[in-house]
C-alpha positions as CSV (number, residue, x, y, z in Angstrom):
1,X,-58.6,55.2,31.5
2,X,-59.7,51.6,31.9
3,X,-57.2,48.7,31.8
4,X,-58.8,47.5,28.5
5,X,-58.2,50.9,26.9
6,X,-54.5,50.7,28.0
7,X,-54.0,47.3,26.4
8,X,-55.6,48.5,23.1
9,X,-53.3,51.5,23.0
10,X,-50.2,49.4,23.7
11,X,-51.1,47.0,20.9
12,X,-51.6,49.9,18.4
13,X,-48.2,51.3,19.3
14,X,-46.5,47.9,18.7
15,X,-48.1,47.6,15.3
16,X,-46.9,51.1,14.4
17,X,-43.3,50.3,15.4
18,X,-43.4,47.1,13.4
19,X,-44.6,48.9,10.3
20,X,-41.9,51.5,10.7
21,X,-39.2,48.8,10.7
22,X,-40.6,47.2,7.6
23,X,-40.5,50.5,5.7
24,X,-36.9,51.2,6.7
25,X,-34.4,50.6,3.9
26,X,-32.5,47.3,4.4
27,X,-28.7,47.6,5.2
28,X,-26.6,45.4,3.0
29,X,-24.6,42.9,4.9
30,X,-20.9,43.4,4.7
31,X,-19.1,41.3,2.1
32,X,-17.5,38.2,3.5
33,X,-15.2,35.7,1.7
34,X,-16.7,32.3,1.7
35,X,-13.4,30.6,2.1
36,X,-11.3,33.0,4.2
37,X,-7.8,31.8,4.7
38,X,-8.0,29.2,1.9
39,X,-5.7,29.6,-1.1
40,X,-7.1,29.1,-4.6
41,X,-4.3,29.1,-7.2
42,X,-4.9,31.0,-10.5
43,X,-3.9,29.4,-13.8
44,X,-0.3,30.2,-13.4
45,X,-0.2,28.9,-9.8
46,X,-2.0,25.8,-10.8
47,X,0.8,24.9,-13.2
48,X,3.3,25.4,-10.5
49,X,1.2,23.4,-8.0
50,X,1.3,20.4,-10.4
51,X,5.1,20.2,-10.2
52,X,6.5,17.4,-8.1
53,X,9.9,16.5,-6.8
54,X,11.9,14.4,-9.3
55,X,12.6,11.6,-6.8
56,X,8.8,11.3,-6.2
57,X,8.3,11.0,-10.0
58,X,10.8,8.2,-10.2
59,X,9.3,6.4,-7.2
60,X,5.8,6.7,-8.5
61,X,7.0,5.3,-11.8
62,X,7.9,2.1,-9.9
63,X,11.7,2.3,-10.3
64,X,12.7,2.4,-6.7
65,X,12.2,4.3,-3.4
66,X,12.6,8.1,-3.1
67,X,15.9,7.6,-1.2
68,X,17.3,5.4,-3.9
69,X,16.0,7.8,-6.6
70,X,18.1,10.5,-5.0
71,X,21.1,8.3,-5.5
72,X,20.3,7.8,-9.2
73,X,19.9,11.6,-9.6
74,X,23.2,12.3,-7.9
75,X,24.9,9.6,-10.1
76,X,23.7,11.4,-13.2
77,X,21.5,8.4,-14.3
78,X,18.4,10.6,-14.8
79,X,17.5,12.9,-17.7
80,X,14.7,15.4,-17.9
81,X,13.6,16.5,-21.3
82,X,16.9,15.2,-22.7
83,X,19.1,17.0,-20.1
84,X,21.0,15.1,-17.4
85,X,19.9,16.2,-13.9
86,X,22.0,15.8,-10.8
87,X,20.6,18.4,-8.4
88,X,18.5,17.0,-5.5
89,X,15.2,18.7,-5.0
90,X,14.6,19.3,-8.8
91,X,10.9,19.7,-9.6
92,X,9.3,18.4,-12.7
93,X,5.8,18.3,-14.3
94,X,4.0,15.0,-14.9
95,X,4.2,15.8,-18.6
96,X,8.0,16.1,-18.6
97,X,10.0,13.4,-20.3
98,X,11.9,11.7,-17.6
99,X,14.4,9.0,-18.6
100,X,16.4,6.4,-16.6
101,X,19.0,5.0,-19.0
102,X,17.1,4.2,-22.2
103,X,13.8,3.8,-20.3
104,X,11.2,6.6,-20.4
105,X,9.4,6.7,-17.1
106,X,5.6,7.2,-16.8
107,X,4.1,9.2,-14.0
108,X,1.1,7.0,-13.0
109,X,-1.4,7.1,-10.2
110,X,-0.5,4.6,-7.4
111,X,-2.2,1.2,-7.8
112,X,-2.5,-1.4,-5.0
113,X,-3.8,-4.9,-5.9
114,X,-4.0,-8.1,-4.0
115,X,-3.9,-11.6,-5.6
116,X,-4.6,-15.0,-4.1
117,X,-1.8,-16.8,-6.0
118,X,-2.5,-20.3,-7.3
119,X,0.1,-23.0,-7.6
120,X,2.4,-23.4,-10.7
121,X,2.8,-19.6,-11.3
122,X,6.2,-18.0,-10.8
123,X,6.6,-14.6,-9.2
124,X,8.4,-12.6,-11.9
125,X,7.4,-10.0,-14.5
126,X,9.0,-12.0,-17.3
127,X,10.3,-15.5,-17.8
128,X,12.7,-16.5,-20.7
129,X,11.5,-20.1,-20.3
130,X,7.9,-19.2,-21.0
131,X,6.5,-20.6,-17.8
132,X,3.3,-19.2,-16.4
133,X,3.9,-16.0,-14.4
134,X,1.7,-14.1,-11.9
135,X,1.6,-11.2,-14.3
136,X,-0.8,-13.2,-16.6
137,X,-3.3,-13.3,-13.7
138,X,-3.4,-9.5,-13.3
139,X,-2.7,-8.3,-16.8
140,X,-6.3,-6.9,-17.3
141,X,-6.5,-5.3,-13.9
142,X,-5.3,-1.8,-14.8
143,X,-3.4,0.2,-17.5
144,X,-0.7,1.1,-15.0
145,X,2.5,-0.9,-14.9
146,X,2.4,-2.9,-11.6
147,X,4.8,-5.5,-10.3
148,X,4.8,-8.0,-7.4
149,X,6.1,-7.0,-4.0
150,X,8.4,-9.8,-2.8
151,X,8.2,-13.4,-4.0
152,X,6.3,-16.6,-3.6
153,X,7.9,-19.6,-5.1
154,X,6.2,-21.7,-7.8
155,X,4.6,-24.2,-5.5
156,X,3.5,-21.7,-2.8
157,X,0.0,-20.3,-2.9
158,X,-1.6,-17.3,-1.1
159,X,-1.4,-13.6,-0.8
160,X,0.8,-11.6,-3.2
161,X,0.7,-7.8,-3.4
162,X,1.2,-5.8,-6.6
163,X,1.8,-2.1,-6.9
164,X,3.6,0.6,-8.8
165,X,4.5,2.4,-5.6
166,X,8.2,1.9,-5.5
167,X,8.7,3.5,-2.1
168,X,6.1,1.3,-0.4
169,X,7.4,-1.8,-2.1
170,X,10.9,-1.1,-0.7
171,X,9.5,-0.7,2.9
172,X,7.5,-3.9,2.7
173,X,10.3,-6.0,1.5
174,X,13.3,-4.6,3.4
175,X,14.3,-6.8,6.4
176,X,14.6,-3.9,8.8
177,X,10.8,-3.2,8.6
178,X,9.9,-6.6,10.0
179,X,6.6,-7.1,8.0
180,X,4.4,-9.7,9.5
181,X,3.5,-12.9,7.5
182,X,1.4,-15.9,8.4
183,X,1.6,-19.2,6.6
184,X,-0.3,-22.5,6.8
185,X,2.0,-25.5,6.3
186,X,1.3,-29.1,5.4
187,X,4.2,-31.5,6.2
188,X,4.9,-35.0,4.9
189,X,4.9,-36.3,8.5
190,X,3.7,-35.1,11.9
191,X,5.8,-32.4,13.6
192,X,7.0,-33.7,16.9
193,X,6.9,-31.4,19.9
194,X,10.6,-31.4,20.4
195,X,11.2,-30.0,16.9
196,X,8.5,-27.3,17.4
197,X,10.5,-26.2,20.5
198,X,13.7,-26.0,18.4
199,X,11.9,-23.8,15.8
200,X,10.7,-21.5,18.5
201,X,14.3,-21.2,19.9
202,X,15.7,-20.5,16.4
203,X,17.1,-22.6,13.6
204,X,20.6,-21.9,12.2
205,X,20.5,-21.8,8.4
206,X,23.3,-21.3,5.9
207,X,22.5,-17.5,5.7
208,X,22.0,-17.0,9.5
209,X,19.5,-17.6,12.3
210,X,15.9,-18.1,11.4
211,X,13.5,-16.8,14.0
212,X,9.7,-17.3,14.1
213,X,7.2,-15.3,16.3
214,X,4.6,-18.0,16.7
215,X,4.1,-21.6,15.7
216,X,1.2,-24.0,16.5
217,X,-0.7,-27.0,15.3
218,X,-3.8,-26.1,13.3
219,X,-5.7,-28.9,15.0
220,X,-3.8,-30.8,17.7
221,X,-6.4,-33.6,17.7
222,X,-5.4,-34.6,14.1
223,X,-2.1,-36.1,12.9
224,X,-0.1,-32.8,13.5
225,X,1.0,-32.4,9.9
226,X,-0.8,-29.1,9.5
227,X,1.0,-26.2,11.1
228,X,0.4,-22.4,11.4
229,X,3.5,-20.2,11.6
230,X,4.0,-16.5,12.0
231,X,7.2,-14.7,11.2
232,X,8.7,-11.4,10.1
233,X,11.8,-12.7,8.1
234,X,12.0,-11.9,4.4
235,X,14.6,-14.5,3.6
236,X,14.1,-16.6,0.5
237,X,12.1,-19.8,1.0
238,X,12.5,-19.3,4.7
239,X,9.5,-21.5,5.8
240,X,10.5,-24.5,3.6
241,X,14.1,-24.3,4.7
242,X,13.2,-24.2,8.4
243,X,11.4,-27.6,8.2
244,X,13.9,-29.1,5.7
245,X,16.6,-28.4,8.3
246,X,14.8,-30.7,10.7
247,X,14.1,-33.5,8.2
248,X,10.6,-32.5,7.1
249,X,9.3,-31.9,3.6
250,X,6.7,-29.2,3.0
251,X,4.0,-30.7,0.9
252,X,1.9,-27.6,0.7
253,X,2.4,-24.0,1.7
254,X,-0.1,-21.2,1.7
255,X,0.4,-17.5,2.8
256,X,-2.7,-16.5,4.8
257,X,-1.6,-13.0,5.8
258,X,0.8,-10.4,4.6
259,X,1.3,-7.0,6.3
260,X,-2.1,-7.1,7.9
261,X,-3.9,-8.1,4.6
262,X,-5.9,-11.4,4.5
263,X,-7.4,-13.7,1.9
264,X,-11.0,-13.2,3.2
265,X,-13.5,-13.3,0.3
266,X,-10.7,-13.7,-2.2
267,X,-10.8,-17.0,-4.1
268,X,-7.7,-18.7,-5.5
269,X,-6.5,-17.1,-8.7
270,X,-8.6,-14.0,-8.2
271,X,-7.5,-10.4,-7.4
272,X,-8.9,-7.2,-6.0
273,X,-7.9,-3.6,-5.5
274,X,-7.1,-2.6,-1.9
275,X,-9.4,-0.4,0.1
276,X,-8.3,3.1,1.1
277,X,-8.1,1.9,4.8
278,X,-5.9,-1.0,3.8
279,X,-3.5,1.2,1.8
280,X,-3.3,3.5,4.9
281,X,-2.3,0.5,7.0
282,X,0.5,-0.4,4.6
283,X,1.8,3.2,4.5
284,X,2.1,3.2,8.3
285,X,4.9,0.6,8.0
286,X,8.0,2.4,9.0
């Protein structure tokens, strides 16, 4: 048989084998779960999954941190659906009626908002003297009840954070967490080099030693009245008191940075919600 005849015969054999495979009944593939190992709750489980710890409910409502919420629970200051609860670890649903004293708490989604505070607004949620408060500037921002984290006095401008996350607010304001703040200061007279050295070494105030991390002239070529200062202290009016101790008067004070947040693209008197990445940075504060 010639080589050409062999090739023709092999080709015909391959075609027959292919046709046989096509006529063969198809085996069904074994059933595989699309999400093997993943748990999907049924209706009953979903209700249970929505339950949260009572201390988290209280913290999310903006009352205090979870640790302090545990103290309120143990003290019998919390009621759930009209019943006093003292057991730590109690779980509740967002729809339950939780009361702290006469106040009914609302379980709200966490909100984080940054304001570039203007002058002549006081940092408080309410003022009996009817002065302008920072709450007026953010009252249309959201339906959740938010409040300022820390304080800026009436004449101080700059960054002010608002949230209803009680636990985060506690961490950012507690002295032990050493949250970084940067201020730009305008003085009534030039700051002499010797006084700058004293500030670096520490200034003794009526409530203890005041320490700064960095201090520098904004522009040494000018009259040296404009100063940049970085610190971690949370003491009241700390920057003003440091300079007043040395015989200077702060003409203008602006907070440029707070806990890694800056005023970039945020005009005076305006606010914005934090980005997810910024919230994650804040939550890493230990």
